[in-house]
N, C-alpha and C positions, 0 to 999 in steps of 0.2 A: 504493500500499500504506500502510495506517495505521501511524503511529508509536505503538507500545504505551506509550511514555512520555508521550504527549500525549492519550491517551484514558482515560476512566474505566474502571478495571478491572471486568470482569464477574465476577471471582472473589469468593468469600465475603469479606465485610468490606472489599472493595476492595483485596485483597492484591496486591502487585506481581506482574505476569505475567512472572516471571523466565525462563520457558521461551520467551518470545517476544522478549525484549530482546536486541539484538545491538549490537556496538560502533558500527556505522554509525548507530545511532539517536541517539546522545548529542549530537553537535554540532548537528543541526537541532533537537533537543528543547531544548537550552540556548538556542539562538538565539531560538526562539519564546517560551520561558519568560521570558527576560530582557526581551524586548520587552513582553510582557504585564505583567511586574512594573513596569517603568518607566511604562507607561501607567496603572497603578493609582496609582502615586505622583503622577503628573501630575494625576489626577482629584482626589486629596486636596488638592493645592496649589491647583488652579483652582476648587475649590468656592466658589461666591459666598456661601454662608452663613457666618455667624460660626463660628469654630473652637469645637467642642465635644469632649467626651471621645469620644463615639461617632463623629463624622464625621472625627476626626483621629487620636487616639491608638489607639482600637480599630480604626479602618480601617487604620492602619499595621501594627498587630499582625497583622491578617488578610491583608495584601497579600502577593503573591508565592506563592500556594498551589502553582501549577504548578512554579515554580522550586524550592520546598521539596521537592516530590515527586521531581523529577528529581535534585536534589542529594542527597537522602537515599539514593537508590539508587546513583548514580555514585560518590560519595566513600567510601561504605562498601565497595563492591566494589573500589575502588582499593586498599584495605588487605587485603581478605580473598580476592580472586580476580582479581588483576591480571595484565596482560601488557604487553608493550612498547607496544602500540597505545593501551591505556588510559592509560599513563603519559604518552605523547605528547599525547593529548587533554587530560589534566590540565594539562600545561604550556601548551598552546594556549589553554585556557580561562582560565587564571590571570589574565591581564590584563583579560579581559572581566568576570570575577567581581569583581575588585578595583575596576574602573571602576564597576560597579553599586553596590557597597558605598559608594564615594565619592559616587555620584549621590544616594544616600539620606542618608548621614551628613553630607555637606557641602552639602546642599540648604538654602539660607538661607530661602526662603519656607516650606518645610516646617517648619523649626525654629522660625520665628516663630509659626506656628500652634500648635505644641506648647508653646512658651513662654507664649503667651497663655492656654492652658488651664491650664498649670502655675501661673501667677500667680493663678488663681482657685480653686486646688485645695481650699482649706478652706471654700469656699462652695458646692461642687457636690453635696454629699451623696453622695459616692462610697462604695461598699462597700470593705472593707479591701483586697481583691485589686486592685480598680480604682485605688485611691489609690496602691498600691505600683507598679502598672504605669505610671501617669502619672509618678511620681517617678523610677522606674528609667529610663524612656524619656528624660526630660529630661536626667538625669545622663549617660546613655550618649551622647547627642548631644554634650554638653559634652566628654566623654572621647574622642569621635571627631572633634573638631576644629570643631564648629559655631561656636565663638566666635573662630576664627582669622581673621587677615587674609587677603585673597585670595592674596597671595604665599605665606603659610604653608600655606594650604589646598592650593595646587598642590604645594608641597614634601611635605607630609604624604601626599598622594595618590600621588606618585611613590615615596616611601619604602615605603608599604604594598604597592604593586605589586611592587617589587623584593624585599621581604621575603617575600611570598607565593611568588614563584618560587624563592627560595633555600631556603625550608622544604621545598618539593616536591623540589628537587634533593637536599637533605640526606637525606630519607627514601628517595629512589630509590637513592642511593649505599649506604645501609646495607643495603637489601634485596639489591642487586646484589652487594655485598661478602660478604654472608652466603651467597648462592647460589653464589658463585664458588669457594668452598673445599670440598674433600672430602679426607678422610684415607682412602685406599684401602689396606686391608691384605690381603695374600695369604697370609701365613704364619700358621698358627693359633697358633704360639708367641707371636705379638704380641698375642693376646687373653688372655694370662695374667691371672687375677684377675677376669675379667668373668663375671658370672652368665649363665646360659642365656638369660634373657629379654633381656639386652643383646645377646648374640651373635645371637639370632634376629632382632631388629629390624635389626641391622647387615647381616645376610645378606639380609633382605628389601629393605633400601635398595639394596644392591648389585644384586640381581635387577632392581629397578625401573629401574636405570641400564644394564641389560644387561651387568653386570660380574661377574666371578668374585670370590669372597672376601667381604669385609666392608667396608662403607662407613660412616664416621662424618662428620658435618657440624657446622655451627655452630648448628643449631636446638637448643633447650634439651633436648628429650627425647633427643637423640643425644649432645650434648656433656656434659651433667651426669653421666649414669651412667658414661661413660668416665672422667671425672676422679675420680669417687668410688671406682671399683673397680679400675681398671687398676693393675698392678704395674710397668708399663713407664714409668719416670720420664721418659725421653727423649721418648717419644710424647706423654706428658701435657704436657710442656713445649711441644712443637710445637703441640698442639691449643690449649693455653692462649694461646700467643702469637698464633695465628690469631684466636681469639675476641676477644682484648683489643686487637688492632690492626686490627679491622674499620674500613674507611674511613680508614685512616692510610696516606697515600701511594698511589701507583698511579693507575689510571684512575678509581677511586671515592673519591678523597681528599676528606675533609671538613674538614681542619685549617684551611684558610683560609676555608671557608664558615662555620665557627663564628664566626670573628672578624667576618665580614661581617654575619652575623645579629645578633650582639651589638651591633655598631656601629649598625645600622639601628634596633634596638629602642631603644637609648639616644637616638638622634636623635629618634625619634618621641616618646619620653617628654619630652624637653626642649621640643620644639615645643608639646606640650600643657601645659607649665608644671610638670612634675615634675622633681625632681633626678635620679632614676634610673628605669629601667624597673621595678625592684622596688617603688619608691614607687607607680608607676602601677598595677601589677598587684595589689598587696595591698590597695589601697584598697577594692575591691569584695568583699573576702573577710572572713571572721570575724576574721582577725588584724588587719586595717585598716592595718598599716604594717610595714615591715621590722624595726623595733626589737622588736616583739612576737614576730615569727618568730624572731629571733636569741635572744631571752630564752627561748623554749621550747626551742630547740636546745641552749642552754647548760645549761638546767635538766636536760635528759635526758642530755646528754653528760657532765656533770661526774661523776656516779656510774658511768656506763656505761663510760667509757674505761678506767679502772683495772681494772674487772671484765673487760673484753674482753681486755686485755693478760694478765691472769691466766689466762683461758681458753686463749689461744694458748700461753702458757708451759706449761700443764698438758698440752696436746696434744704439744708438742715433747718434754717429759719422757717421755711415754708412747712416742713414736716412737723416741727414743734408747734406751729400755729394750727396744725390740722390733726392733732392727736398723738403725735409721736412723743414718747415720754423720756427717751434717753437723751443724754447731752451730746452723744457722738453717733453719727451714722456709721454702721458697720458696712463692709463691702457688700454683704447680701441684702442690705437695705437700699442701696444707692439706686439700682435700676428701677425699683418700684417707685421711690419718691421722686426721682428725676422725671419719670414718665408722668406722674401726677402733676408735678410742677409745670411740665411742658403743656399738659392738657389745660391747666388753669391759665397759663400765660398766653398760649396760642390757640386754644380750643382745637387741639390737633392730637390724634393718636393713631396707632396702627389699625385699630378696628374700623376707624372712620375712613381710612385710605385704601385698605386692602381690597374692598369690593371693586375698586376701579382699576386694579392691577392684576387682572387675570394673566397667568403665565403665558398663555398662547398669544395674547394681545401684546404683552411686553416683548416677546420674541419677534413678532411681526414688526413691532416698532423699532427694535434694534436693527432688523434687516432693512426696514425702510429708511432709517437714519444713514446706514451704509450706502443705500441707494441714492439718497439725496446728496450726500457729501461726495461720494466716489463713484456713483453710477453702477453699483453692484446689484446683482439679482441672485436670489436664493431659491433653488427648486428642490423640493423634497424628492429623494430617490428611494422608492420601495424595493428596487432591484439590487441594492447594495446593502449587505448585512452590517448591522452594528454588532458590538461585542456583548450586548445585553439587551433584553427585550425593551428596556426603557429608552434605549439610545435611538435617536433619529439621525438620518444622514441626509445632507443637503449638497447639491451641486452648486458651487459658487461661480457665477459668470460675470465678466466685465461688461461695460456698457455696450461693447461691440459684439457681445455674444461669446467671446473667447472664454474657455474654461480656465478658471484661476485656482480652484482648490476644491477638495472634499471637506465638508464641515460636519463633525460628529458632535451631537448635542446630548448631554447626559445630565439630567437636572435633579433627580430625586435621591434621597439618602437610602442606604442599605448597609447591612452589616459587612458586606464585602468591599465597601468603599471607605477610604479615610475621610475625616471631616474636612470642612473648608470648601474653597472654590479655587479652581485653577484652569489654566489653559496649557495644553501641551500639543505635541505633534507626533504622529506615527511616521511621518516622512517629511523632511524639509524640502525646500525648493533648491534646485541646482541644475546645471547643464553639464552632462557627461557625454563625451564623445559626440558633441554637437546636438544631442537630444535633450530637450528640457523636460525635467520631471517636476510637476506642480505638487504642492504640499497637501498632506492629509492632516487637518487641524482638529483638535478635540477641545471642547469646553465642558468642564465638569463642575457641578455645584451640588448643594444639598438643600434644595428648596422643599417646602412642605408639600407632601404628596396630596393628590386629590382624594377626597373622601366620598362616601355615598351621597352626601348632601351638597358638597361644594367642590368646584374645580380647585386647582392649585392657585392660590392667591398670594401675591408677593407683598411684603412690606415695602415701604419706599426705600429703606436701606437695602433690601434685597434687589430692588430695581437697579440701584447704583452698583451693586455687586455684579449683576448681570452685564451692565454696560462696561464695567471695569474689565471683566474677563473677555468680553467681546472685543474690547480694544486691543488686548493681547492677540486675540484671534485675527483681527484685521492686520496686525503687524506680520503675522505668519502668512495670511492669505495673499497679501499684496507684495510679498517678497519678489525682488528681481535681482538676479546676480548669477554668477557662474559657479561660485563655490559655496557649498552648503554651510560650511563653518562660518561664513560671513553673512548669511541671509536670514531674514525673519527676525526672530527674537534672540539670535546669537549675537548679542551686543553686550556692551559693558553692563554689569549688574545694576549700576546706579543710573543707567539710561533706559533700561528695559521697561520700567514702570511708567514712563512718559506716555506712550500710546494708550495705556490702559487708564491711567488716572485722568487724563484729559477728557475721556469719554464720560466720566461721571458727571461732568458739568451739565450735560444736556438733561439730566434727570430733574433739574431745577428750572429749566427754561419753559415758560408758558407755551411758546410756539411749538415746542416738541410735544409737551404733555397734551395739548389740545388735539393732537393728531391721532391719539389712540386710547387715552384713559377714559374708559366708559364703564358704568356699573354693570357687572356681569349678569344681573337679573333684569334690570330695567332698560339698559342701553343708554341711560342718561350720561352725558359727558361730565367729567370731573368739573365741579363748579369753579368759576373763577375765584370765588371767595376762598375755597380750599387751596387753590394754587397759590394765592396770595399768602395764606398762612404757611404753606410749605416753604415759600421763599423767605418769609419772616423768621421761620424756625431753622433756617439753613445753618446758621452758626450757633445754634443752641449747644452748649457744652463744647464749643469748638476748642477752647483752651484746654479743658480737661482731656478731651480726646487726643489733642496734640501732645500733651505731656505724657499720656499713656503710651503713645507710639514712640516718643522720644525715649521713654524708659526702656522699651524693648531694645531700641538701638544702643542705649547706654550699657545695658546688661550684655548684649552681644559683644560690643567692643571691649568690655571689661574682661570677659572670659578669654577673648582672643588677643588681648594685649599683654597677657601674662607671659613672663619668661620662666616662671616656675609655678607649680601648683601651690595654691594658698594653704595655710595650715587649717583654716576653717573648712568645715564640710560644705557640701553644695549649697544647702539652705542658708547657712550663716553667711557664706560669701555673697550670695545673691542679695540677702537683706542688707548687708553692709554697703553694697553697691547702690541699691535703690533708695536707701533711707533719706539721702539729701533731697530727693525729688518727690518724696511721698506726699500725697494729698489725701490719702485715706489711711485708717488704722491698719497696722500690720497684723496678719493672722499667722501665728508661729508655725502652724502645721503646713501651710501652703508653700508651693515651690514651682514657679513658672518654668524654671530650667529643665525640670523633669519631663515636660511635655511640649517644649519649644521646638516643634518639628522643623520650622523654617531654618533654624541655625544648626541643629544637631543631626538632621537627616534630610534636609530639603534644599541645600545648595546656597543658603543665604548666610553662611558663616562669615563673620566680619563684614556683613553686607546688608543687615536689616535696616541700617540708616538709609539705604537706597530708596525706601518708600518716601521718606521726607525729602531726600535730594530730588527725586522725581516730582514730588508735589511742588517744589519750587519751580522746576521746569514747566510743569503743566499750568500753574497759576500764571506764570509769565507768558506762556504760549497761548493760553485760552483768552488772555486779554486782547490778543489780536483778533480772534473771532468776535469778541464782544465789540471791538472797535469797528470791524468791517461788516459784521453780520454773522449770526451763528451758523448760517447755511451758505455763507459766501463761497462761491465756486472757486475763486482765485486762491483764497486762503486755504481751502480744503485741498485743492490741487497741489499747492506748495507743500502742505503738510504730508500728503501722500508721496510726492516726488522726493522730498528732502529728508523725511523721517521714516515713514512706513515702508517704503520700497527699498530703501538703501541698505538696511541692516547695518553691518559694520564694514561695508566696503570702503568707507572713509572714517576718519577720526570723528567720534560722536560730537565733540565740542564744535568741530567745523560744521557738521551737519546742522546743529542747532543754530549756530550763528547765521548760517545761510537762510534758514527758515525765518528766524525772528529778527535778524539784523543787529543783535547785540547778545552779550553774555547774559545768562539767567540772573535775576535779582531776587534774593531771599525775601526782601521787603514785599514783593508781590504776594507771597503766601500769607505773610502776617496781615497784610491789608485785606486779602480775600477772606480770611477767617475772622476779620473784625477785631483783631488783637491790637493793631495799630491803626490810626486813622488816615495817615498820609499815604496816598497811592504813589508808588515809585514813578518817576518820569522816564 
């Protein structure tokens, strides 16, 4: 029987045959793909001809096509539709994958060929993307140990293998800890304060588990509404503690794994000649060094921290005026009382808005926005299988009818999917042998599932999440370039969030909302009065939210700026780092580091600051749309041409200046959030 992972797909555009792929196909596919990839590397090294850009650098860029195809499917499904067997396969594969990475990055004859080409770079007449590929390839080999001694290469390889396994184990523990907890309620009195849509979802979750009553869990669509609306303070405390002690202690404990990951990353950085892992990680980003990152954090934190403390004080004052008897708001109180305060101040809440944001309408609106800005069309394809029954597949076409991408949309939570929302790709865009391969893009969220009574209805926050991840998706769909390592979202980590975060702005624009927001039962449009309230509430708790995000970045940089492990354990270190920026009381048992997937298993190590870096970019960039018109064709075309389609074919700072006409200004974000009054000129 043929292995569907090892044969060219007969589906349109070569789409993955998900309906034919089984778990037992992965190990043999990886075995053959790794062997093929090594053979391709060997052919480059043994080529008797003198090293050239084409026979060495370009050949390396295009090596391992089968491995890329198999990996693109396996590792994405490991996040979106996993099971125990897939997780075990990932652990078994980890040493082999690391060994292959070392086979390439520590291959001295290969590096010598690359170095020979690099030393002639200014005489080769290379195009801009080729010159950058050569330079990036040379520097990446240096950053991956090519100049190390044999003994250090062996140590580096060993550390990388250990790190890869630990990162897998960390993510596995977070998912297992998330799935292990449920709050099962049988007494309707315990649902006090919860709107009907929350109760219905909880009842549906209980039925799905064969239980009576209502079930809440640690997935965000279940956890957040309970914390926001429940009047049962003790149940909120229980749920809060479960959510914020995930992977702390027990069989899924990550506390010691955090220290091991940090230690290994620091060791790797030192072997490569860097003082800390943060120095190593930021070198290839727009920030270039930790000092620049910390300067940005300080510049944003200085005005935001006092503003955040005032916001918390205002909510406490409101709570005490309305029956709250304690002198301090605990973290499990904050969501409920801030929502009550928001309702009182703006006459606005999720229950009021959700009926106007039916998921299908929001999807159509996102597609329509891409059409209006960039001329794109989305056509559902029933003949192309998804990897799960919930997944829908769309054929994305340009204004002239040209195929641009396949788009896989996966919106609902399940135990086989990790929490959160993300965009990824099964295949990136490239041109190989003169033939262009268009990308396969996937957008994954955890929105509330439809119930017997209601369709899937989004909160306004979830609408912004949809637009955010759709922005990443557009970055992938509109990619144009020769080399996959330079196209789509393969850009500097602190640049990659610009296309996503700028899309969130449309969620607050009346002209956009008028086009789709209608009551799912009556068909009545979202009233102008509600849109006005949405706009008025846009910056509600903006300083608090900003400080919270900055705290994540501060913690990330603190862990990765260490040159030696601290004497304190994981929890104590975290608390000592975050204490100066605290706006809420500390809860001794809680520890964010134990479930901080972004930095310990998700690729954002020493990079979480990039969300704020990109927010500065998008605030500055969107001001041009505001100035010219939010659907202005010239601005949209410039953003597509200079940002979305270019990837990293040029330096990201150059691309941004070409679009905006100047370097980004951090004051643009502070002004947008209402933290400072003066708009930058």
